[in-house]
NUGU-418038 format. One record per residue: x, y, z of N, C-alpha, C, O in turn; residue in one letter. Coordinates in steps of 0.001 Angstrom, whole numbers, plus 500000, padded with zeros to 6 digits. Layout:
N
XYZXYZXYZXYZa...
# end
This chain:
327
146696288245472286148116288365472557148833288687471592148550288059470572m149794289536471471150667289901469980151492288772469739151936288073470649p151718288569468470152534287372468000153783287966467552153725289020466919a154897287428467796156173288023467443156344287777466069156144286647465623d156791288979465147156819288714463934157673287327463324157348286645462353p158810287158464180159759285837463946158990284830464013159112284052463068r158161284533464870157216283558464740156559283495463466156661282539462698l155846284588463244154986284609462068155777284284460785155322283584459881l157114284907460783157855284386459563157977283035459636157696282436458599r158351282324460662158387280790460794157202280183460091157354279367459182a155888280630460562154591280149460005154556280303458631154229279334457947f154897281577458006154717281811456677155714280612455952155175279914455093l157021280384456250157957279742455664157100278275455523157041277748454412a156526277719456545156162276266456567154661276495455696154416275677454809v153916277335455896152588277598455052152991277315453414152444276532452637a154037278148453193154349278168451817155252276741451270154970276264450171e156093276263451932156676275091451696155851273767451892156161272724451315e154773273880452750154278272776453486155573271681453696155761270784452873l156117271794454445157408270871454451158386271593455559158974272631455254h158492271159456505159625271677457777160820271724457375161443272776457518f161389270669456816163024270735456508163105271774455484163906272697455628t162252271693454341162740272793453518162219274543454067162734275556453592r161536274552454731161148275560455577162222276298456469162343277520456559a162970275353457105163946275455457972165214275974457342165894276937457699a165441274951456095166730275578455141166357276970454537167333277688454323s165194277467454236164999278672453529165257279763454447165663280852454041r165001279472455874165066280499457022166671280594457682167166281475458385l167301279230457118168847279178457698168777279001459185169519279557459995h167673278053459491167628277609461012167488276288461193167309275596460191v167537275710462413167684274359462604166093273882462489165214274680462815a165806272744462082164391272345461985163619272341463340162481272741463587q164558271774464147164012271837465830163569273137466128162473273255466677q164427274414465781163904275592466135162757275995465384161922276718465928a162629275660464336161587276283463439160207275387464208159173276005464461l160303274273464449159250273478465077158856274123466234157676274301466535s159883274510466949159607275191468241158887276482468123157867276664468788r159370277430467286158407278581466991157182278417466597156332279205467011d156806277319465676155665277011465281154412276820466219153274277287466163v155134275825467245154414275323468373154152276704469391153081276973469935r155254277386469477155017278589470388153925279501469727153165279974470572r153681279829468580152858280582468103151338279832467977150248280402467977l151557278643467889150146277884468157149572278117469634148382278340469858e150613278035470654150140278288471866149512279530472273148589279658473078r150220280574471515150044282002471988148509282204471333147620282876471856e148426281617470324147131281976469220145741281073470001144582281486470020l146180279902470545145418279108471098144713278432469776143484278384469730g145481277932468745144716277233467608145978276351466867147177276625466910s145516275545466382146421274479465865146488274882464159145522274766463405e147440275227463874147793275919462516148190275048461283148151275438460117l148602273737461734148946272859460736148443271411461081148388271092462268f148142270686460288147812268892460400149246268557459979149745269030458958a149854267766460763151028266924460629150632265356460573149835264780461314r151305264871459626151213263350459553152539263058458899153071263983458285t153061262038458947154206261396458615154650261670457024155779261505456560t153499262115456339153769262131454855153398263544454450153828263996453389r152678264205455185152615265501454615152196266668455762151829266337456889q152286267908455383151905268960456225150814269646455306150880269754454082v149754270108456167148695270935455243148075272060456542148047271722457725t147705273136456144147342273940456925145660273700457425144808273257456655l145437274018458604144091273998459039143382275121458687143955276057458129t142128275151458959141238276241458947141735277727459320141701278767458662s142309277390460887142862278487461254144073278903460552144236280104460336d144901278088460189146040278341459497145587279150458397146146280244458322g144739278901457546144317279459456281144035280958456802144526281942456249v143216281021457890142600282303458172143790283160458421143802284280457909r144732282785459106145952283628459742146774284092458625147341285184458633l146836283205457614147864283546456301147750285039456050148774285637456378l146933285686455633147155286899455063147395287996455994148076288979455703p146687287768457386147395288621458461148813288445458825149372289347459449y149495287300458474150772287044458683151727287694457794152816288148458147a151218287708456550151654288265455781151815289770455571152740290267454929r150766290499456210150614291832456120151625292484457135152257293519456926r151675291663458330152634291889459287154066291911459079154740292862459475v154659290733458371155783290527457970156455291837456966157502292477457059v155273291882455954155683293045454840155950294191455534156935294865455231e154948294627456745155138295874457255156366296153457985156864297273458103a156953294763458606158302294862459223159193295068458611160060295861458977q159242294330457362160257294487456381160317295974455866161400296551455767d159150296565455547159275298219454991159959298919456077160866299717455841a159504298613457408159976299611458486161482299396458631162237300348458824l161968297962458523163508297934458565164130298637457342165159299307457432l163390298431456089164131299132455151163978300628455205164870301308454698s163118301112455671163049302414455767164107303214456780164468304384456659a164430302439457622165607302929458691167170302230458231168159302303458960f167156301588456946168291301221456333169047300184456809170258299994456700g168020299398457463168579297923457782168141296868456866168830295851456798r167293296957456293166831295884455185166059294804455874166082294855457104g165375293831455314164752292860455711165561291658455811166763291767455568g165081290529456133165948289051456134166777288871454871167977288607454937p166092289023453657167002288561452213168191289879452507169407289696452450a167722290829452734168976291649452619170071291432453478171245291609453150r169594290964454817170729290777455764171473289546455265172701289576455340q170878288471454766171505287100454476172582287784453358173726287338453446r172400288608452526173047289060451342174285289506451928175248289288451192s174570290080453061175709290957453392176757289809453807176562288741454386a177953290402453306178956289221453888178750288697455327178204289196456312p179358287552455116179245286690456736180391287094457529181402287354456876e180456287195458684181699287184459511182399285703459299181712284707459071a183594285671459381184375284223459897183477283401460911182833283982461785p183461282066460762182808280990461665183961280550462590184723279697462135l184211281080463975185091280475464422184770279139465389184000279064466346l185474278303464906185455276718465336186404276157466005187454275823465456v186167275970467308187039275248468276187232273716467729186240273022467511d188434273271467537188730271829467234189585271164468384190136270074468231i189651271899469539190530271324470423191667271396470305192312272229470941n192294270440469358193961270269469380193923269639467798192809269285467411s194945269493466958195193269083465842194955267277465962195184266611466972a194458266771464685194664265278464734193490264555465233193409263327465183g192414265461465804191176264561466293190014264781465105190200265347464027l188813264206465568187950264084464461187378265396464126186901265679463027i187472266323465331186642267776464801187409268428463511186887269197462703s188993267876463486189632268575462364189360268086461189189629268821460239g188838266909460933188121266000459741187010266746459631186956267252458509l186003267063460389184592267524460123184921269136459596184139269660458803v185819269690459962186040271207459796186633271023458177186192271762457297l187606270036457888188208269886456740186903269880455568186670270692454673d186273268806455907184966268753455084184101269647454643183668269774453498r183812270393455794183016271530455794183655272693454910182938273423454225a184964272820454958185570273650454050185347273590452610185089274562451900r185479272220452179185131271603451048183637271975450381183304272393449272e182942271640451529181522272036451203180999273418451096179934273690450542l181745274228451616181303275575451689182664276484451428183142277112452373a183248276531450166184461277164449901184285278899450049185174279660450430p183243279189449742183015280859450199182735281303451370182638282504451622d182541280160452402182521280623453855183904280432454379184746279612454012s183982281377455340185450281415456010185357280556457400184787281072458362e185821279470457485185765278831458725187252278753459581188155277975459273l187293279400460341188496279494461075188825278547462482187943278511463341m189852277933462662190085276897463744190482278017464785190930279161464707a190119277177465770190424277859467319190854276772468173190447275692467743r191512276687469197192080275614469899191802275847471470192677276364472165f190608275469471990190251275875473382190323274860474441190039275115475611e190697273732474034190943272498475037190173272652476289190411273170477380s188914271867475633187753271594476439186271272344476138185982273507475855g185595271310476304184037272199475887183524273105476972182918274134476674l183757272742478290183473273632479472184065274947478891183280275869478670t185273275093478649185795276335478649185276276926477205185177278137477006g185024276141476430184328276443474811183201277193474802182898278205474170a182415276289475900181286276850475815180986278195476238180249279003475673a181676278342477350181708279803478053181932280866476892181283281911476838q182814280543476054183267281336474937182321281647473966182261282708473344e181393280438473829180347280489472796179111281616473241178554282474472556m178959281297474455177955282261475279178483283574475373177562284387475459l179610284101475390180270285295475502180345285676473973180638286853473765a180124284861472842180313285643471535181388285464470951181533285960469833g182324284781471491183812284833471282184202283828470456185306283865469913r183239282701470249183341281436469574182085280954469083181055281166469723l182080280280467928180770280110467411180356278617467640179253278197467990d181645277822467324180987276214467593182434275468468027183588275761467715a181973274521468765183093273494469536182656272103469338181614271844468736s183506271114469882183146269625469907183294269367471369183902270080472167f182612268174471634182796267616472904181677267080473499180663266885472829g181746266743475000180899265967475408179653266808476015179842267466477038r178569266795475485177591267611475630176885267634477196176552268516477988f176858266245477167176109265797478633176877266280480079176328266271481180a178371266731479788179092267040480745178982268525481228179570268961482218g178144269263480395178047270700480708176890270889481717175951270093481732l176959271948482564175930272396483407174468272430482581174429272999481490d173468271905483048172131272091482486171857273703481933171288273928480865p172229274493482608171731275773482417172546276069481142171959276496480147a173940275847481134174666276111479859174037275270478874173894275866477807v173628274125478873173339273348477725171885273771477171171498273397476064r171104274587478033170042275115477806170047276284476890168980276741476478a171219276804476542171692277974475683172397277588474535172871278409473749r172500276186474385173534275705473311172623274631472566171764274069473245l172765274266471054172365273415470670173468272084470229174669272290470058e173001271079470121174165269884469652173883269001468734172673268836468573q174550268396468098174215267270466833175360266154467261176563266415467248q174916265120467569175899263944467998176778263574466559176303263358465444p178231263576466979179154263227465619179962261769465733180418261199464743v180069261252467109180792260251467090180784259474468521180800260243469482r180763258205468806181033257528470002182190257304469711182470256563468769y183171257941470514184804257712470338185330256994471152185360257465472289e185949255606470957186663254860471790187619255623472568188291256537472090p187674255228473803188898255829474535190211255018474791190219253787474833m191232255736474946192455254960475253193170255531476364192758256460477058a194419254838476512195216255383477359196833255603477017197609254780476530v197059256811477378198716256918476917199574256733477985199451257340479049v200844255540477638201511255036478700203138255343478313203555255307477155l203999255657479527205063255574478950205616254424478368205179253324478707p206624254533477440206896253525476319207398252341477143207346251270476538a207922252293478522208340251187479155207493250654480104207852249834480949d206352251110479983205309250981481201205072249425481299205556248743480396h204492248903482135204190247440482350203100246786481501202958245565481431r202146247908480697201325247518480088201553247959478771200736247487477980l202394248709478273202679249050477037202956247938476012202755248239474836a203322246884476248203348245652475725202183245271474893202247244722473793a201104245620475535199733245129475235199250245638473910199755246735473673l198547245271473086197845245950471939196722246675472372196407247696471761d195982246234473480194787246735474132194774246473475439195089245382475914a194326247684476235194475247611477754193258247405478274192425248310478227v192937246040478918191631245754479478191687246873480840192659247093481562p190310247482480918190159248496482174190860247806483235191854248397483659l190508246429483888190921245858485188192317246023484971192887246171486051d193025246053484082194511245975484162195046247334484888196174247418485374a194168248296484894194689249772485250194233249805486883194498250806487549l193639248827487394193375248998488951194728249187489667195725248498489451a194659250011490379196033250286491309196751251503490634197618252136491236g196384251779489459196997252892488921196369254208489262195248254407489730e197199254973488975196553256768489067196534257169487626197370256674486869t195772257906487246195632258207485958195243259723485715194306260149486391v195806260509484900195701261731484572194511261985483872194361261210482928y193414262994484050192236263182483469191882264715483588190696265046483618a192720265502483646192745266986483636191628267537484778190692268330484676g192122266801485841191481267242487270192220268819487583193431269031487641a191342269618487723191632270761488300191670271957487323191690273154487607g191676271327486027191586272349484954190006272638484646189193271786484289n189725274152484882188352274567484842187834274590483390186660274901483191p188772274228482217188224274190480961187795272681480617187099272552479610r188098271642481267187915270391480863187160269472481878187428268306482166t186037270358482411185431269716483700184510268566483085184223267618483816l184083268603481907183423267362481298184166266138481029183630265044480855e185531266381480999186547265237480796186919264767481884187197263568481870w187029265367482931187180264788484220186069263883484851186178262718485234t185066264634484864183759264048485150183316262844484599182682262063485308d183614262534483193183727261224482490184411260410482829183947259270482857l185935260653483268186709259669483921186477259137485322186780258000485683a185853260163486155185437259822487598184375258713487343184335257776488140v183494258747486269182361257839486182182841256661485613182275255595485853r183950256735484788184222255414484266185486254459485215185765253289484954l186074255212486244186863254578487082186240254221488298186865253516489090f185029254631488574184263254386489751184000252708490096183163252080489447d184503252305490777184403251009491404185595250022490833185793248911491326g186264250483489883187320249974489240188918249795489869189897249258489352r188764250463491179190148250650491575191167251606491089192344251502491435g190729252567490270191520253158489283191289254948489842190244255576490011i192350255257489969192236256866490717192475257825489688193180257628488698e191872258848489958192090260257488908193273260958489597193199261155490810v194290261324488953195413262133489371195161263207489759194220263815489249a195829263707490657195493265358491536195758266139490405196405265778489423s195145267394490617195317268666489479196728268866489499197393268864490535p197191269042488334198553269432487868198582270527486696197659270507485881a199377271270486602199512272360485381199442271234484055199884270088483984p198735272026483100198653271271481807199803271353480942200337272441480730v200299270086480333201156270142479404200877270699478098199902270304477460a201682271613477642201376272212476431202694271924475417203847272320475588i202106271023474189203044270812473276203810269285473561203883268793474687g204300268712472460204836267404472496206029267435473485205981266523474311a207028268225473588208024268226474418207785268394475716208534267894476555e206765269083476032206184269238477434205734268132477798206248267588478775e204710267545477140204041266309477375205282265189477808205184264657478914f206221264907477094207228264177477051208025264354478245208412263350478843r208308265475478651209132265708479639208261265659481184208882265387482211r206961265915481206206181265406482213205990264004482400206230263369483427v205552263591481356205460261959481443206817261340481839206713260356482571m207786261631481581209184261081481867209339261226483609209762260358484372a208900262480483925209166262789485406208015262116486148208398261502487144r206779262078485930205850261492486585205545259978486314205350259119487174t205542259846485200205241258320484717203719258209484966203279257108485296r202878259265484835201426259014485047200609258825483693200657259670482800t199713257441483586199124257210482541198195258444482034197750259175482919p197874258727480724196949259870480776195683259241479939195818258409479042v194578259716480331193175258863479664192960259896478381193129261105478540l192657259454477368192646259978475898191709259196475205190995258346475739a191715259499473969190702258853472876191731258183471905192942258382472002v191163257382470971192016256649470067192732257557468854193711257146468232v192212258619468657192902259624467836193731260531468558194120261527467949d194082260364469779195170261248470254196305261022469359196683260029468737f196816262412469481198225262488468501199240261558469113199164261236470299p200100261165468385201300260389468784202248261324469767202607262433469373a202545260937470765203708261981471676204873261117471959204657259909472053m206087261564472109207703261226471887207376260354473254206654260661474202p208273258986472993208617258211474475207286257736474946207252257240476072e206144257814474229204988257210474871204293256542473803204581256738472622s203241255636474243202464254751473578201268255139473665201003255707474725v200251255013472757198712254713473001198132253681472790198249253166471678l197325253064473805196648251913473836194959251961473954194452252418474978r194291251562473066192944251280473362192443250635474582192953249600475010p191512251189475119190953250488476414189933249422475963189219249644474984l189855248336476619188845247302476060188256246554477468188747246683478590v187234245851477154186575244932478413185984246007479483186566246033480567d185173246665479344184476247218478085185408248176477497186505248556477907p184503248601476068185282249636475354184704250958475901183511251145475660v185356251895476593184667253125477159184782254067475998185747254152475238p183507254865475952183261255613474531183091257011475166182431257245476179l183719257827474493183545259235474706182716259860473744183101260025472587s181314260309474254180423260910473169180728262346472716180776263355473420p180905262239471513181545263690470752180045264388469987179230263756469314v180004265725470303178895266472469608179330267589468836180292268220469274s178901267881467970179192269291467409178157270331468218176948270124468106l178609271393468990178007272335469741177960273710469354179039274246469101v177051274290469274176961275652468924175868276622469680174936276068470262w175954277927469683174987278927470217173581278654469753173398278522468543r172686278568470490171278278730470044170980279996469146171464281090469432k170154279801468037169984280813467259171073281219466126170778281888465135g172147280810466359173035280954465186172753280701464192172233279594464053l172928281538463014172497281430461656173843281580460775174490282626460828v174204280594460039175566280912459340175900279740458287176027278582458686h176031280062457005176341279058456395177461278068456616177410276866456359s178355278655457065179561277670457780179052276741458565179533275611458479g177869277019459593177578276251460555176685275110459687176600273914459966l176112275735458679175129274567457864176253273757457483176145272588457853d177343274048456825178393273030456134179034272229457328179404271077457103a179191272779458605179658272026459587179010271083459918179585270061460291l177608271163459872176357270105460238176363268922459297176282267719459545r176478269565458165176513268682457009177579267711457107177400266509457304r178758268313456952179957267567457050180080266513458352180794265521458209a179539266684459336179372265883460653178473264700460077178842263532460203a177437264995459524176625264007459158177061263069458162176886261856458269r177698263695457076178212262893455990179392261939456501179442260800456038e180312262342457405181514261874458055181234260954459015182140260230459426l179874260843459537179414260108460449178947258846459839179348257756460247a178256258952459039177486257941457824178507257074457309178384255854457418g179763257732456615180506257220456082181585256195456625181930255176456027e182057256619457839182815256033458925182198255409459866182915254935460747k180575255200459985180088254406461171180480255217462501180589254597463559g180658256390462458180930257235463815179716256989465154179876256963466375w178604256848464384177421256845465619176963255342465497175848255090465955l177625254400464984177429252947465479178140252674467098179352252739467307h177153252377468101177576252270469308177871250616469435176938249836469244r179084250172469733179513248843469999178358248216471004177721248847471848p178278247107470757177127246250471762177831246188473439177140246143474457a179051246197473416179561245902474620180497247292475046181462247178475801h180096248572474481180774249595474836180074250368476038178852250426476175g181061250992476944180540251792477978180103253473477807180767254308477193w179160253649478328178900255199478122178035255679479382177205254818479676i177994256728480153177042257013481174175812257050480461175678257421479295p174779256581481350173360256703480998172763258103480584171885258205479726a173315259188481268172931260412480746173311260931479346172636261712478675t174595260332478975175221260701477777174202259921476677173506260451475811d174335258581476976173468257882476032172067258225475646171585257952474546a171441258842476614169993259605476489169957260634475374169206260714474401l171270261631475889171505262990475093171876262651473493171425263302472552i172644261684473384173060261183471947171753260494471429171544260797470255m170886259724471918170055259022471270168833259952471031168119259902470030k168681260808472075167262261605471864167416262531470584166399262780469938c168668263065470178168819263955469185168056263679467897168149264455466946h
# end
């Protein structure tokens, strides 16, 4: 069976580094993607190429046997690309990178903090903010190539869409509710979920770009006597939010970092603390120094701020917990 040269490049990188993390960094790919390519090559050849332990990676006898053939194939491919003016991987990587388009949903959220840190880590990369308002909508933009990365609830996407994307957990973000300043619950420092029984709460119903958020609300409100508000046009901007809130007086499901709105108060939800699982999401196969910086920034901030510490009595759907934990 003919072997894809891309798989042979993955094999060569690991064979020369004898370390999957260093090999992935060298190829500018995710370690998971590199491991998948090596396993696929092993399946296609019907041979185990590496002996892996928790401490080291070594070539098997079949791996040693494959090494010279893999080098000749890769060298031949590089020569072919060079002859037709395209250059090999090293030349391609040295070409100027296009800007990385990053959806941060809206100003003031943790996604903006990650983007700021990434810009500090990669000052030579151009990372440009976009505001897509919803991971469902952003995912379609990513798959169409009009957007490179976004943030949101990965488990809320259709499985067929998730299969074409990668994700890295960033935070279990506590949820909150936005109330009119004179609402009966506004005087509380935190709002118990049971106190919302009988209320109708807006959670983006009818907005095709935020289906993952509405689904999370439906799961949270189920059995608690809380209704999801009927579909309504999205209020864009603080003044429109104020006007609509004054007219409808409908509480709005949010997160604790939701920006302040006029004539409204933001109150965290408790008993239990509902959690919105936030992941950094990008298109499978994307290679960009800006993405590397984003991923590093997310890891650093999560560690510094304890974003991935899940409260003992926090609420999260089982599917979300599994996806966040299995990464």
